[in-house]
C-alpha positions in Angstrom: 153.5 -61.6 78.9 156.4 -60.6 81.2 156.2 -57.0 80.2 156.2 -57.6 76.3 153.4 -55.6 74.7 150.8 -57.7 72.8 151.1 -55.3 69.9 154.9 -56.1 69.6 154.2 -59.9 69.5 151.7 -59.3 66.7 154.1 -57.1 64.8 156.9 -59.8 65.0 154.5 -62.4 63.7 153.4 -60.1 61.0 157.0 -59.8 59.8 157.9 -63.5 60.3 155.0 -65.0 58.4 155.7 -63.3 55.0 159.5 -64.0 55.4 158.7 -67.7 56.0 156.3 -67.8 53.1 158.9 -66.3 50.8 161.6 -68.7 51.9 159.3 -71.7 51.3 158.1 -70.5 47.9 161.4 -69.3 46.4 163.9 -71.8 47.9 161.9 -74.9 48.8 158.7 -75.3 46.7 159.1 -72.8 43.8 161.8 -74.2 41.7 160.1 -75.5 38.6 156.5 -76.2 38.2 154.6 -77.2 35.0 150.9 -76.9 35.4 147.7 -77.2 33.4 144.1 -76.1 33.6 141.0 -77.5 31.8 139.2 -74.2 31.3 136.3 -75.6 29.3 135.0 -79.1 28.6 131.7 -78.8 26.9 129.7 -81.5 25.1 126.9 -81.3 22.6 124.4 -82.3 25.3 125.5 -79.3 27.5 125.1 -76.8 24.6 121.8 -78.1 23.6 120.3 -77.3 27.0 121.2 -73.6 26.7 119.0 -70.9 25.3 119.6 -68.5 22.5 120.1 -68.6 18.7 123.3 -70.7 18.9 122.0 -73.4 21.2 122.8 -76.9 19.9 125.5 -75.6 17.5 127.9 -78.5 18.6 125.3 -81.1 17.6 125.4 -79.7 14.0 129.2 -80.0 13.7 130.5 -82.0 10.8 133.8 -83.6 9.7 134.5 -84.4 6.1 130.8 -84.0 5.4 129.6 -86.4 8.1 128.0 -85.3 11.4 129.9 -86.0 14.5 128.5 -88.7 16.9 128.7 -86.8 20.2 131.1 -83.8 19.7 132.7 -81.9 22.5 135.1 -78.9 22.9 138.0 -78.7 25.4 140.1 -75.6 26.1 143.3 -76.5 27.9 145.8 -74.1 29.4 149.5 -75.1 29.8 151.5 -72.8 32.0 154.8 -72.3 33.9 153.6 -71.8 37.5 157.1 -71.9 39.1 159.7 -69.3 39.6 162.3 -70.4 37.1 162.1 -70.9 33.3 161.4 -74.2 31.7 163.5 -75.1 28.6 163.5 -78.0 26.1 166.1 -80.0 28.1 163.9 -79.8 31.3 161.1 -82.0 29.8 161.3 -85.6 31.0 161.5 -87.2 27.6 164.3 -88.8 25.4 166.4 -86.2 23.6 165.3 -87.5 20.2 161.6 -87.3 21.2 160.2 -83.8 20.2 157.0 -84.3 22.3 157.0 -82.6 25.7 153.4 -83.1 26.7 150.7 -85.7 25.8 147.0 -85.2 26.5 144.7 -88.2 26.4 140.9 -88.0 26.1 139.5 -91.4 27.2 136.4 -92.3 25.3 137.0 -89.6 22.7 139.0 -89.1 19.5 140.5 -85.8 18.4 138.8 -84.3 15.3 140.9 -81.1 15.3 143.0 -78.9 17.5 144.5 -75.4 17.4 146.7 -73.3 19.7 144.4 -70.3 20.3 146.4 -68.0 22.6 150.1 -67.5 23.6 151.1 -65.2 26.5 154.0 -64.0 24.3 154.2 -63.7 20.5 157.5 -65.6 20.3 155.7 -68.8 21.6 153.8 -69.1 18.3 157.0 -70.2 16.6 156.8 -73.4 18.6 153.4 -74.2 16.9 154.2 -73.4 13.3 152.8 -76.0 10.8 155.0 -79.0 10.5 156.6 -78.5 13.9 158.0 -81.8 15.2 156.1 -83.0 18.3 152.9 -81.1 17.4 149.9 -83.1 16.3 147.1 -85.5 17.3 146.4 -89.2 16.8 143.1 -90.9 17.7 142.5 -89.7 21.3 145.9 -88.1 22.1 147.2 -84.6 21.5 151.0 -84.2 21.3 152.6 -80.9 22.2 156.2 -79.9 21.6 158.8 -79.0 24.2 158.0 -75.3 24.5 160.3 -72.9 26.3 158.2 -71.2 29.0 159.4 -68.3 31.1 157.9 -67.7 34.5 154.1 -67.2 34.3 154.2 -67.9 30.5 151.3 -69.9 29.1 149.5 -71.1 26.0 146.1 -72.5 25.3 145.0 -75.4 23.1 141.4 -75.7 21.8 140.4 -79.2 20.7 137.3 -80.6 19.0 136.6 -84.2 19.9 134.0 -86.9 19.2 132.9 -90.0 21.1 134.4 -93.3 20.0 131.9 -95.9 19.0 132.7 -98.4 21.8 132.5 -95.9 24.6 129.1 -96.2 26.3 129.4 -94.2 29.5 127.2 -91.1 29.7 130.0 -88.7 30.9 133.5 -88.5 29.6 136.4 -88.9 32.0 138.6 -85.9 32.6 141.5 -85.4 30.2 144.8 -87.1 31.2 147.8 -84.7 30.9 151.1 -86.5 30.9 154.4 -84.6 31.3 157.2 -83.8 33.7 160.2 -81.5 34.2 163.6 -82.4 35.6 164.2 -80.9 39.1 160.5 -80.0 39.4 158.4 -79.9 42.5 157.1 -83.3 43.8 159.0 -85.3 41.2 158.4 -82.8 38.4 155.0 -84.3 37.3 152.7 -81.8 35.7 150.0 -80.6 38.1 146.5 -79.5 37.7 146.5 -75.9 38.9 143.8 -73.6 40.2 142.7 -70.3 38.8 145.6 -67.7 39.2 148.0 -70.1 40.9 150.5 -68.0 42.8 151.6 -70.1 45.8 151.7 -73.6 47.0 149.2 -74.9 49.7 151.6 -74.5 52.7 152.3 -70.9 51.6 148.5 -70.2 51.4 148.1 -71.5 54.9 150.9 -69.1 56.0 149.3 -66.2 54.2 146.0 -67.1 55.8 147.7 -66.9 59.2 149.2 -63.5 58.1 145.7 -62.3 57.4 144.5 -63.3 60.8 147.5 -61.6 62.4 146.9 -58.4 60.4 143.2 -58.6 61.4 144.0 -58.9 65.0 146.5 -56.0 64.7 143.9 -53.7 63.2 140.9 -54.6 65.5 141.8 -51.9 68.0 142.0 -49.3 65.2 138.5 -50.2 64.0 137.2 -50.0 67.5 138.7 -46.5 68.0 137.7 -45.1 64.7 134.2 -46.5 64.6 132.2 -47.4 61.6 132.3 -44.0 59.9 135.3 -44.7 57.6 134.4 -45.4 53.9 134.7 -48.9 52.7 136.1 -50.0 49.3 133.6 -51.3 46.8 133.9 -54.9 45.7 135.9 -55.5 42.5 133.5 -57.7 40.7 130.4 -59.0 42.5 127.6 -56.7 43.3 123.9 -57.0 44.4 120.9 -56.0 42.4 119.4 -56.3 38.9 121.2 -55.2 35.8 119.3 -54.3 32.7 121.1 -54.7 29.3 120.0 -53.4 25.9 121.4 -52.6 22.4 123.3 -54.6 19.8 121.8 -57.9 18.6 125.2 -58.9 17.3 126.7 -58.7 20.8 123.8 -60.3 22.5 125.1 -63.9 22.5 128.2 -62.7 24.4 126.2 -60.8 26.9 123.9 -63.8 27.5 126.8 -66.1 28.3 128.6 -63.4 30.4 125.4 -62.7 32.3 124.9 -66.4 33.0 128.5 -66.9 34.3 128.4 -63.6 36.3 125.2 -64.5 38.2 126.5 -68.0 38.8 129.5 -66.5 40.6 127.7 -63.5 42.1 124.5 -65.1 43.5 123.0 -61.8 44.7 123.0 -60.4 41.1 120.3 -60.8 38.5 120.9 -60.0 34.8 117.8 -60.8 32.6 118.6 -60.7 28.9 115.3 -59.7 27.2 114.8 -59.9 23.5 112.7 -56.7 23.7 115.7 -54.7 24.8 118.0 -56.0 22.0 116.6 -54.4 18.9 119.7 -52.6 17.7 122.3 -50.2 18.9 120.3 -47.0 18.7 117.1 -48.4 20.4 119.5 -49.7 23.1 120.8 -46.2 23.7 117.3 -44.9 23.7 116.3 -47.4 26.4 119.3 -46.3 28.5 118.4 -42.6 28.3 114.7 -43.4 29.0 115.6 -45.4 32.1 117.8 -42.6 33.4 115.1 -40.1 32.8 112.6 -42.3 34.7 115.0 -42.6 37.6 115.1 -38.8 38.0 118.8 -38.5 38.5 120.3 -35.3 39.6 123.3 -33.6 37.9 126.4 -35.6 38.4 124.7 -38.8 39.3 125.3 -42.0 37.4 122.9 -44.9 36.6 124.1 -48.1 38.2 121.6 -50.7 36.9 121.6 -50.3 33.1 124.2 -50.7 30.3 123.6 -50.3 26.6 125.9 -51.9 24.0 126.4 -50.3 20.6 128.2 -51.4 17.4 130.3 -48.2 17.1 130.1 -44.8 18.6 126.8 -43.0 19.3 125.7 -40.2 17.1 126.0 -36.6 18.2 123.8 -35.7 21.2 123.3 -37.7 24.3 126.1 -36.0 26.2 125.3 -37.9 29.4 126.1 -41.3 27.8 129.7 -42.3 28.4 131.5 -44.9 26.2 133.7 -47.8 27.3 135.2 -49.9 24.5 134.8 -53.6 25.1 135.7 -55.6 22.0 136.6 -55.5 18.3 133.7 -57.2 16.4 133.6 -58.6 12.9 130.8 -58.5 10.5 130.2 -60.4 7.2 128.2 -60.2 4.1 126.1 -63.4 3.6 124.3 -64.8 0.5 121.8 -67.4 -0.4 123.4 -70.6 -1.7 121.8 -70.2 -5.1 123.7 -67.0 -6.0 126.9 -69.0 -6.9 129.0 -66.2 -5.3 131.6 -66.5 -2.5 133.9 -63.5 -3.2 133.2 -59.9 -4.3 135.5 -56.9 -4.8 134.8 -53.9 -2.7 133.7 -52.0 -5.8 131.2 -54.8 -6.7 129.7 -54.7 -3.2 129.2 -50.9 -3.5 127.7 -51.2 -7.0 125.3 -53.9 -5.8 124.0 -51.8 -2.9 123.8 -48.7 -5.3 121.6 -50.7 -7.7 124.1 -50.7 -10.5 124.4 -54.5 -10.4 121.0 -56.2 -10.4 121.8 -59.9 -11.1 124.4 -62.2 -9.8 125.4 -63.2 -13.3 126.9 -59.7 -13.7 129.6 -60.7 -11.1 130.2 -64.2 -12.4 127.4 -65.9 -10.4 124.1 -67.5 -11.2 121.4 -65.8 -13.4 119.4 -64.8 -10.3 118.2 -61.3 -9.4 119.9 -59.6 -6.4 117.6 -59.2 -3.5 118.8 -57.2 -0.5 117.9 -58.1 3.1 118.9 -55.5 5.6 118.6 -54.6 9.3 116.2 -51.9 10.4 117.5 -48.3 10.8 119.3 -47.9 14.1 121.1 -51.3 13.8 124.9 -51.0 14.4 125.5 -53.8 11.9 123.8 -51.7 9.2 125.5 -48.5 10.2 128.9 -50.2 10.1 128.1 -51.5 6.6 127.2 -48.0 5.3 130.2 -46.3 6.9 133.0 -48.8 6.5 132.0 -50.8 3.4 129.7 -48.5 1.4 131.8 -45.4 2.0 129.0 -43.5 3.8 126.4 -44.2 1.1 122.8 -45.0 2.3 121.0 -48.1 1.3 118.4 -48.2 -1.5 114.7 -47.6 -0.7 112.7 -50.5 0.8 110.5 -52.2 -1.7 108.5 -54.3 0.7 108.0 -54.4 4.4 107.9 -58.3 4.4 110.8 -60.2 3.0 108.5 -63.0 2.0 106.9 -60.6 -0.5 110.1 -60.0 -2.5 108.8 -60.5 -6.1 110.1 -63.5 -8.0 112.3 -62.4 -10.9 112.8 -58.9 -9.7 115.3 -57.1 -7.5 114.2 -55.5 -4.2 115.0 -54.7 -0.6 113.4 -55.6 2.7 114.3 -55.0 6.4 114.2 -57.1 9.5 114.6 -56.5 13.2 117.5 -58.7 14.3 120.3 -61.0 13.2 118.5 -64.4 13.4 115.6 -63.1 11.3 118.0 -61.7 8.7 119.9 -65.0 8.4 116.6 -66.9 8.1 115.4 -64.4 5.4 118.6 -64.8 3.4 118.5 -68.6 3.6 114.9 -68.7 2.4 115.0 -66.0 -0.3 116.5 -66.7 -3.7 119.3 -64.4 -4.7 119.4 -62.7 -1.2 122.3 -60.7 0.1 122.5 -59.6 3.7 124.9 -58.5 6.5 125.4 -60.1 9.9 127.7 -60.5 12.8 130.4 -63.0 11.6 130.1 -65.5 14.5 126.4 -66.0 13.9 127.0 -66.9 10.2 129.6 -69.6 11.0 127.0 -71.5 13.0 124.7 -71.7 10.0 124.9 -74.3 7.2 122.2 -72.8 5.0 124.0 -69.6 3.9 127.4 -68.6 2.6 129.8 -66.0 3.8 131.2 -63.6 1.2 134.8 -62.6 1.1 135.6 -59.0 0.3 138.6 -58.6 -2.2 139.5 -62.1 -1.4 139.7 -61.7 2.4 137.5 -63.6 4.8 136.1 -62.1 8.0 139.0 -62.6 10.3 140.5 -60.6 13.1 143.9 -60.8 11.5 142.5 -59.4 8.2 140.9 -56.5 10.0 144.0 -55.7 12.1 146.1 -55.5 9.0 143.6 -53.3 7.2 142.7 -55.9 4.6 139.2 -56.6 5.7 136.9 -53.5 6.0 133.8 -54.8 7.7 134.4 -54.5 11.5 133.3 -52.3 14.3 134.2 -51.4 17.9 131.7 -52.8 20.4 131.1 -50.1 23.0 129.3 -50.3 26.4 127.5 -47.1 27.3 126.6 -45.9 30.8 124.5 -43.0 31.8 127.0 -40.8 33.7 129.6 -42.5 35.9 128.0 -45.5 37.6 128.8 -45.9 41.3 131.9 -48.1 41.9 129.9 -50.6 44.0 127.0 -50.8 41.5 126.2 -53.9 39.4 126.8 -52.0 36.2 130.4 -51.2 37.3 130.9 -54.7 38.5 129.7 -56.3 35.3 132.0 -54.0 33.2 135.0 -55.1 35.3 134.0 -58.7 34.8 134.0 -58.3 31.0 137.6 -57.0 31.2 139.0 -59.7 33.4 140.4 -63.1 32.3 137.0 -64.9 32.4 135.2 -62.1 30.6 137.9 -62.0 27.9 137.7 -65.7 27.4 133.9 -65.4 26.8 134.4 -62.6 24.3 137.0 -64.6 22.4 134.8 -67.7 22.4 132.3 -65.9 20.1 135.0 -64.7 17.6 135.5 -61.2 19.0 138.8 -59.6 20.2 138.9 -58.0 23.7 140.0 -54.4 23.5 142.8 -55.0 26.2 144.6 -57.2 23.7 144.9 -54.6 20.9 147.8 -52.2 20.5 145.6 -49.2 21.4 143.0 -50.6 23.8 141.3 -47.2 24.5 140.6 -46.8 20.8 140.0 -50.5 20.3 140.4 -50.5 16.5 142.8 -52.3 14.1 146.3 -51.0 14.0 146.6 -51.4 10.2 146.0 -48.7 7.6 
C-alpha cells in the first residue's frame, strides 16, 4: 500500500472507529431517550404448566373474595437510556396533565399495581400514595412525570385479569405511550433491549472495531501460540451442577436453574427433592460429594453447591460461605385458632409449654399443637436462635402429625416446608413455622404477626421483625473460575438472578447496606 505498513492502517482504524461512535452517540443520537422493557408477562396458564409447590398460584388469585377469570402478572421497567436527564417539562403532555406515561393492556383490566424498585431512593417520592398522575383505570396504568437522571429507572408490577369480551388465546403486548421533547426519533418512548448502552449504528461501529482489533491481534496469537491462559466465561459453563440444602430456598433455585439452563444450553442443573431435606443435610451432601471426588489439598469442587438458612455450625473448615439473600420466615397457624398476632413473649411461652390453649392468648378454646421441621432444618434453627432466644423445642410426642391426640397438646416433626403447611392446615390448633413466601400462596392457613409486625423485609431491616435469616451458598473449597458452580453463583448475583430472588419475596445481599454480612441494618 505505497509503503504504508498494514499495521498502521489497522491502528488508524482502531482509533477512528471509537471516536466516530462517541460522536454519534453523544452529539447525534444520545440526547434524550425514554425507554421501557417488559421484563415479565406471565399468565395463569404459564404458571400452571411449571413444576413445584407453587405451580398454579396465579390461578388461585382472588380480588374482593372472587377468583380472577384469567390472571396475569406484568413487570415493566421504565428507564432513561439517553445521555441527558429527563425532567417534568420534557414529557410530551399538557402542563396541567400530571400523567407522563400511559400503559395499556388490550384484553385485560388492571386489578392492582405497585412500584417495586427504584434505582435511587429519591424516586420513591414520585410514587407516594395520592400522587397526581399515578393510578390505574380499567386496562390502563397511569404513571407520573418522573425526573430521571441518566441510567435511572423504576419498575412497575401489575396484576391483571382477562376482560369478559376478549376471546383470543394470547394477550397482545402492552402498549406504552409517552414521549419527550427533543428526544431521539421524535421523542417517542422506545422498547429497549437488555442493558441498552448504544444505538444500532453505534453497535455496528463497535462490531467493526472488534473486527479491527481482532485483525490487529492475529499476528500476536500466531507468534505466541496457544499456550497463553484463557479467561473463564463470566456466566455460562458446561457440565452438571448438583444443588442441595434449604427447602425454603428451593423454589428460587428451581426457577434460577430453569432460566440458567435455558440461557446456557450446555449446562444441566437437576433439582432433586431428595437433596433438599434441610440446611444441615445439604451441607452433609456437599461434604460427601467432595470426599467421593477424592480432592487434593487446595482443590475446590466445581459441580456442587449447598444452600443453608444461616451459617454452618463449627467444623467443616473446607466449606466456604457466600451470602446470597436475606430470607424471611413466618409463624403460621390453623384457621380455627382465632389468632393472627402474638407478642414475642407469648410465642416463647407457647414453645416452652407454658401456654397450652389458644384461649390463654385471646383465641379459641383449642389446644396448642406444634408442628415443626426435623432437626437440621435452617428454618427451625432460625426459629430457635432468633425468636426463642436459643431455647430448644419441646420433646416430640408423636412421629406422625396425624396422630396428635384430639383435646391434648403435642408436637410432631415433618421433613419439608410443603408437608409442614399441609399438617398445619389439617390439624386443629396447629402452630408451625415456614418460609414466608410459601405461606402467602396458601389460602388454608394464617400468618401470625409478632408484636404486631408482619413478615416484611422493611420490618426485618428496621429491627422490628425478628424471624429472618441469611441464605448462604456453600462451596467445598474455591471452585474453579470456569466451573458451573462458579458460573451459577455469578448468575445469582447479576440482574436476572436478583430479579428471580426478589420475585419470591427475598432481598438480594447486594442491595443491603452491608452485602458481605447480608443482615438487617437495624438494631
